[in-house]
C-alpha positions in Angstrom: -8.2 20.2 27.6 -6.3 17.9 25.3 -8.6 15.6 23.3 -8.3 11.9 24.0 -8.1 9.7 20.9 -8.4 5.9 20.6 -6.2 5.2 17.6 -6.8 1.7 16.1 -4.3 0.7 13.5 -1.8 -2.0 12.5 1.8 -1.2 13.4 5.0 -3.2 12.8 5.5 -6.1 12.8 2.1 -6.3 11.1 3.2 -6.4 7.5 1.2 -3.5 6.0 2.0 -0.2 4.5 -0.5 1.2 7.0 1.8 0.1 9.8 4.5 2.4 8.4 2.0 5.1 7.7 0.7 5.2 11.4 4.2 5.0 12.9 5.2 8.0 10.7 2.1 10.0 11.6 1.6 9.3 15.3 4.5 11.6 16.7 2.9 14.5 14.8 -0.7 13.8 15.7 0.3 13.4 19.3 1.3 17.1 19.3 -2.4 17.8 19.5 -4.0 15.0 21.4 -3.5 12.3 24.1 -3.4 9.2 22.0 -3.9 5.6 23.1 -2.8 3.1 20.4 -5.0 0.0 20.1 -3.4 -3.0 18.3 -4.3 -6.6 17.7 -4.4 -8.9 20.7 -1.0 -10.6 21.0 0.8 -8.1 18.7 3.9 -6.6 20.3 5.0 -3.4 18.5 8.6 -3.6 17.5 9.1 0.2 17.4 10.4 1.1 20.9 9.4 4.7 20.5 5.7 3.7 20.5 6.2 2.1 23.9 8.1 5.1 25.2 5.7 7.9 24.2 2.2 6.3 23.9 -0.1 4.1 25.9 -0.7 0.8 24.0 -3.7 -1.4 24.6 -5.1 -4.5 22.9 -8.2 -4.0 20.8 -10.2 -6.4 23.0 -10.1 -3.7 25.8 -11.4 -0.9 23.6 -15.1 -1.4 24.5 -14.2 -1.4 28.2 -12.5 1.9 27.9 -15.3 3.4 25.8 -17.9 2.4 28.4 -15.9 4.3 31.0 -15.9 7.4 28.7 -12.1 7.3 28.3 -12.0 8.8 24.8 -13.3 11.8 22.9 -12.7 10.2 19.5 -12.2 6.8 18.0 -10.2 6.4 14.8 -10.2 3.1 12.8 -7.8 2.5 10.0 -9.3 0.2 7.3 -7.5 -1.3 4.3 -7.9 -4.3 2.0 -5.8 -6.6 4.1 -6.3 -9.3 6.7 -4.4 -7.2 9.3 -7.6 -5.1 9.7 -9.8 -8.0 10.9 -9.9 -7.1 14.6 -10.3 -3.4 13.8 -13.3 -4.2 11.7 -14.8 -6.3 14.5 -14.4 -3.3 16.8 -15.8 -0.8 14.3 -19.0 -2.8 14.0 -19.7 -2.6 17.7 -18.3 0.9 18.5 -18.9 3.7 15.9 -15.9 5.9 15.1 -14.2 7.8 12.3 -12.8 5.5 9.6 -9.6 6.3 7.7 -10.4 4.4 4.4 -7.0 3.6 2.8 -8.6 1.4 0.1 -12.0 2.1 -1.4 -12.2 -1.6 -2.5 -12.4 -4.0 0.5 -13.5 -7.0 -1.6 -10.5 -9.2 -0.9 -10.6 -8.4 2.8 -14.3 -9.2 3.1 -13.8 -12.6 1.3 -10.9 -13.4 3.7 -12.9 -12.3 6.7 -15.9 -14.5 5.8 -13.7 -17.5 5.2 -11.3 -17.1 8.2 -13.1 -15.1 10.9 -16.7 -15.9 10.3 -15.7 -19.4 8.9 -18.7 -19.2 6.6 -17.7 -18.3 3.0 -21.4 -18.5 2.0 -22.0 -15.3 3.9 -19.7 -13.6 1.4 -21.5 -15.2 -1.5 -24.9 -14.1 -0.1 -23.7 -10.6 0.4 -22.4 -10.4 -3.2 -25.7 -11.6 -4.6 -27.8 -9.4 -2.3 -25.8 -6.3 -3.0 -24.7 -6.7 -6.6 -27.2 -9.1 -8.2 -26.4 -12.0 -10.5 -23.1 -10.4 -11.7 -21.9 -10.2 -8.1 -22.9 -13.8 -7.5 -21.0 -14.9 -10.6 -17.8 -13.1 -9.5 -18.2 -14.5 -6.0 -18.3 -18.0 -7.4 -15.0 -17.3 -9.2 -13.4 -15.9 -6.2 -14.2 -18.7 -3.8 -12.7 -21.1 -6.3 -9.5 -19.1 -6.4 -10.1 -17.9 -9.9 -9.3 -14.3 -9.1 -10.4 -11.7 -11.6 -9.9 -8.0 -12.2 -13.7 -7.9 -12.1 -13.5 -8.1 -8.3 -12.3 -4.5 -8.2 -15.7 -3.4 -9.5 -17.5 -4.7 -6.4 -16.0 -2.7 -3.4 -17.8 -4.6 -0.6 -17.3 -1.5 1.6 -21.0 -0.7 2.2 -21.0 -2.2 5.7 -17.9 -0.3 6.7 -19.4 3.0 5.6 -22.7 2.2 7.3 -20.9 1.7 10.6 -18.8 4.8 10.3 -19.5 8.2 12.0 -17.3 9.9 9.4 -14.7 9.0 6.8 -11.2 10.3 6.1 -9.6 9.8 2.7 -6.3 10.7 1.1 -7.7 11.7 -2.3 -10.7 13.4 -3.7 -11.3 10.3 -5.8 -12.0 8.1 -2.8 -14.2 10.7 -1.1 -16.2 11.2 -4.2 -16.9 7.5 -4.4 -17.8 7.4 -0.7 -20.3 10.2 -1.3 -22.0 8.2 -4.1 -22.8 5.5 -1.5 -23.4 7.6 1.6 -23.9 11.2 0.7 -24.8 12.0 4.3 -21.5 10.8 5.7 -19.1 13.6 6.8 -15.9 13.3 4.8 -12.5 14.8 5.3 -9.6 15.1 2.9 -6.3 14.5 4.7 -3.1 14.4 2.6 -0.9 11.3 3.1 2.2 12.5 4.9 5.6 10.8 4.5 9.1 11.5 5.8 11.0 13.1 2.9 13.4 10.3 1.7 17.1 10.9 1.8 18.9 11.9 -1.4 21.4 9.2 -2.3 24.0 9.7 -5.0 23.1 7.6 -8.1 26.7 6.4 -8.7 27.2 5.6 -5.0 24.1 3.5 -5.0 25.1 1.6 -8.2 28.5 0.9 -6.8 27.0 -0.6 -3.7 24.6 -2.7 -5.8 27.1 -3.8 -8.4 25.2 -2.1 -11.2 27.2 -0.6 -14.2 27.3 3.2 -14.0 26.5 3.8 -17.6 23.6 1.3 -18.2 20.1 2.7 -18.3 18.1 1.3 -15.4 14.3 1.0 -15.1 12.9 0.0 -11.7 9.5 -1.1 -10.3 8.9 -1.5 -6.6 6.5 -3.4 -4.5 4.7 -6.8 -4.5 4.6 -8.1 -8.0 1.3 -9.3 -9.5 -0.8 -8.9 -12.6 -2.3 -5.6 -11.4 1.2 -3.9 -11.3 1.3 -3.8 -15.1 4.5 -5.7 -15.2 3.8 -7.2 -18.6 3.3 -3.9 -20.5 6.4 -2.6 -18.8 8.5 -5.5 -19.9 7.1 -5.5 -23.4 8.1 -1.8 -23.6 11.6 -2.9 -22.4 11.8 -5.4 -25.2 10.9 -2.7 -27.8 13.6 -0.4 -26.3 16.1 -3.1 -26.9 15.0 -3.4 -30.5 15.7 0.3 -30.9 19.2 -0.2 -29.6 18.6 1.1 -26.0 20.4 -1.4 -23.8 18.3 -0.8 -20.7 18.1 -3.1 -17.7 15.1 -3.6 -15.5 15.0 -4.4 -11.8 11.8 -5.6 -10.1 12.2 -4.9 -6.4 9.7 -6.9 -4.3 8.2 -10.3 -3.6 6.4 -12.1 -6.5 2.8 -13.4 -6.2 2.7 -17.2 -6.6 -0.3 -16.6 -8.9 1.8 -14.6 -11.3 4.1 -16.5 -13.7 6.8 -13.9 -14.0 9.5 -16.3 -15.0 7.6 -17.5 -18.1 6.8 -13.9 -19.1 10.5 -12.9 -18.9 11.5 -16.0 -21.0 8.8 -15.4 -23.6 10.1 -11.9 -24.1 13.7 -13.0 -24.3 14.7 -10.7 -21.4 16.5 -13.2 -19.1 19.7 -11.1 -19.1 17.8 -7.8 -19.0 15.7 -8.3 -15.9 16.7 -8.8 -12.3 14.1 -9.8 -9.6 15.4 -9.1 -6.2 12.6 -10.5 -4.0 11.9 -8.6 -0.8 14.7 -6.3 0.3 15.2 -4.3 3.6 14.5 -0.6 3.6 18.1 0.6 3.2 18.7 -1.6 0.2 15.3 -0.5 -1.2 16.4 3.1 -1.0 19.7 2.3 -2.8 17.7 0.7 -5.7 15.5 3.8 -5.9 18.6 6.0 -6.0 20.3 3.8 -8.7 17.3 3.9 -11.1 17.0 6.3 -14.0 13.3 5.9 -14.3 10.9 4.4 -11.7 7.5 2.8 -12.3 4.4 2.8 -10.2 1.9 1.4 -12.7 -1.3 -0.3 -11.5 -4.7 -1.2 -12.9 -7.2 -1.9 -11.7 -6.7 -0.2 -8.3 -8.5 -0.4 -5.0 -8.7 3.4 -5.0 -5.7 3.7 -2.8 -3.2 6.5 -2.5 0.2 4.9 -2.9 2.8 5.7 -0.2 5.4 3.8 -2.2 4.7 6.2 -5.1 5.2 9.2 -2.8 8.5 7.8 -1.7 9.7 7.5 -5.3 8.6 11.1 -6.0 10.1 12.3 -2.8 13.4 10.7 -3.7 13.4 13.0 -6.8 13.0 10.2 -9.4 11.2 10.7 -12.7 8.3 8.2 -12.3 5.7 6.7 -14.6 2.2 6.2 -13.1 -1.0 4.8 -14.5 -3.5 7.6 -15.4 -6.4 6.2 -13.3 -8.3 7.0 -10.1 -6.3 8.9 -7.4 -3.2 9.0 -9.5 -4.9 11.4 -11.9 -4.8 14.0 -9.1 -1.1 14.4 -9.4 0.0 17.6 -11.2 1.1 17.0 -14.8 4.7 18.2 -14.1 5.2 15.7 -11.2 4.8 12.3 -12.8 4.4 11.0 -16.3 0.9 9.5 -16.6 0.4 6.4 -18.7 -3.1 5.6 -20.1 -4.2 2.0 -19.5 -5.7 1.5 -23.0 -4.2 0.2 -26.2 -1.6 3.0 -26.1 -0.1 1.9 -22.8 3.0 0.2 -24.2 3.7 2.9 -26.8 3.5 5.6 -24.1 5.9 3.7 -21.8 8.4 3.4 -24.7 8.0 7.1 -25.6 8.4 8.3 -22.1 11.5 6.1 -21.5 13.1 7.1 -24.8 12.6 10.8 -24.0 13.7 10.6 -20.3 16.8 8.5 -21.0 17.9 10.8 -23.9 17.1 14.1 -22.2 18.8 13.9 -18.8 18.1 17.6 -17.9 14.4 17.0 -18.5 14.5 13.8 -16.3 16.3 15.8 -13.6 13.8 18.6 -13.8 10.8 16.1 -13.5 12.5 14.5 -10.5 13.2 17.8 -8.8 9.6 18.9 -9.3 8.4 15.6 -7.9 10.5 16.0 -4.7 9.3 19.6 -4.3 5.7 18.4 -4.6 6.1 15.8 -1.9 8.0 18.2 0.4 5.2 20.8 0.2 2.0 18.8 -0.3 2.6 15.6 1.6 4.3 16.6 4.9 3.7 14.9 8.1 2.8 18.2 10.0 0.2 19.1 7.4 -1.3 15.6 7.5 -1.6 15.6 11.3 -3.0 19.1 11.3 -5.7 18.2 8.7 -6.7 15.0 10.6 -7.0 16.8 14.0 -9.0 19.6 12.4 -11.5 17.2 10.8 -11.8 15.2 14.1 -12.6 18.5 15.9 -15.3 19.3 13.3 -16.9 15.8 13.7 -16.8 15.7 17.4 -17.5 19.4 18.1 -14.2 20.2 19.8 -12.8 23.8 20.1 -10.3 24.7 17.4 -7.3 22.3 17.9 -4.1 23.8 19.4 -0.5 22.6 19.5 0.2 21.1 22.9 3.7 19.9 22.2 5.8 22.3 20.0 7.8 19.5 18.5 6.8 16.0 17.3 7.1 13.5 20.2 9.8 11.7 18.3 11.5 11.7 14.9 9.9 8.9 12.7 12.8 9.0 10.2 14.5 5.7 10.6 18.3 5.6 11.1 19.4 3.6 8.1 22.5 1.7 9.0 24.4 0.3 6.0 23.4 -3.2 5.3 25.3 -5.8 3.2 24.0 -5.9 -0.3 23.0 -9.4 -1.3 23.1 -10.9 -4.7 19.6 -10.7 -6.2 17.8 -14.0 -6.7 17.8 -15.4 -10.2 14.8 -14.6 -12.4 14.1 -18.3 -12.9 14.1 -21.1 -10.3 13.1 -24.7 -10.2 11.4 -25.2 -6.8 9.8 -28.4 -5.7 6.2 -28.5 -6.9 3.8 -28.0 -4.0 0.5 -29.9 -3.8 -2.6 -28.5 -5.6 -4.1 -27.5 -2.2 -1.0 -25.6 -1.2 -0.9 -23.9 -4.6 -4.5 -22.9 -4.4 -4.0 -21.5 -0.8 -0.9 -19.6 -2.0 -2.8 -18.0 -4.8 -5.6 -17.0 -2.5 -3.2 -15.5 0.1 -1.3 -13.6 -2.5 -4.3 -12.0 -4.2 -5.7 -10.7 -0.8 -2.3 -9.1 -0.3 -0.5 -11.5 2.1 3.3 -11.6 1.7 5.9 -13.8 3.4 5.9 -11.3 6.3 2.3 -11.9 7.3 3.5 -14.6 9.8 0.3 -14.9 11.9 -2.1 -15.1 8.9 0.1 -17.6 7.1 0.5 -19.7 10.2 -3.3 -19.9 10.4 -3.5 -21.0 6.7 -0.8 -23.6 7.3 -2.7 -25.1 10.3 -5.9 -25.3 8.2 -4.0 -27.1 5.4 -2.5 -29.5 7.9 -5.9 -30.3 9.3 -7.2 -31.0 5.8 -4.3 -33.2 4.8 -3.7 -35.0 8.1 
């Protein structure tokens, strides 16, 4: 008999990398199980294939179905983002297996206390009870929008782990940290699977983007904030210029309002050497990856995550620099160039860039090995197989068998060419918002909200209007 799984996850249009993750994985996982997808009340998935092949229900109905014995397993996807609020509400009432995408859930729990429980002092009390005076001090900073890297030292995930029947992680790093808190909790290592990105010719991509064919190009991708190590990267770029290496840097992604990127670029004298694109659609994103000579996926501190964006860079066959911390240390040494986050960080970035830009065969070999690694170790079939095997162990099912010989659908998007827009200038002069709006914007950015989190931002705007009316 085919196992029945209640699969609780954000999907598009919920703006989260976990939405993309689930939409990629589901057609493969559904080869082994009858899956009902549970989503936020009021969310209407934009992927028509989800409607065609799966039963979709609102999360408010999960308890009703569970009481009727409709499922053999419940899977909850948890990450450090407001889009998981209703999933967390359900997980507290109905135990299940938690896929823990981020070990640190601090920013989510702060947001949850303020916006769902509407009692931020519950967060403050939790921080003091669980972490003592140091936790209380950090909580006082956080509720005053004085966000600090120290927040990453207080994961605030203990309640999630206490409610879980078992935990799935994408790295040994995250599972080892879970074991330190709940050594009795069953843990399963499931590789993050991604569709192998298309190979796009570098010169074709540059022609479409209007980038000179012969200029060295460095690129960083994703939401831009202090934790993405943008300053060390740009300082390294300035040093390369002093050495006579006329490299350009493109930063592809939205910019946190709490991060003064414009001032940093001006201080370093890099106004003509840095392009900030803002958010770009997927096809244009892939063209920027293809156009780059070296890609960057630096971050510290981290929430303990496995980066899907990093796997996409590696899968595209690009030589990539990563921070030598947490789950990123599990990458083989011949797959990515690892950068320490100590006093040698900038010197290492310079040295790697100098070598990779001057030795094109070496850069090509590193990129080829990176693509091979993703193509063998991070496939969607292997991810689905590992997840269903772990669920079978947890719930005592017979060994899983393939019911559908092929994935229910092909998750690889059909990328139609899109017009390439001129990147936004690196400096702007917007109208200065009120102090309340600035504070709210900083808070939203630091918990991971972007301009695409429409529902959450609408809620914030309503609260601001109530306070200023």
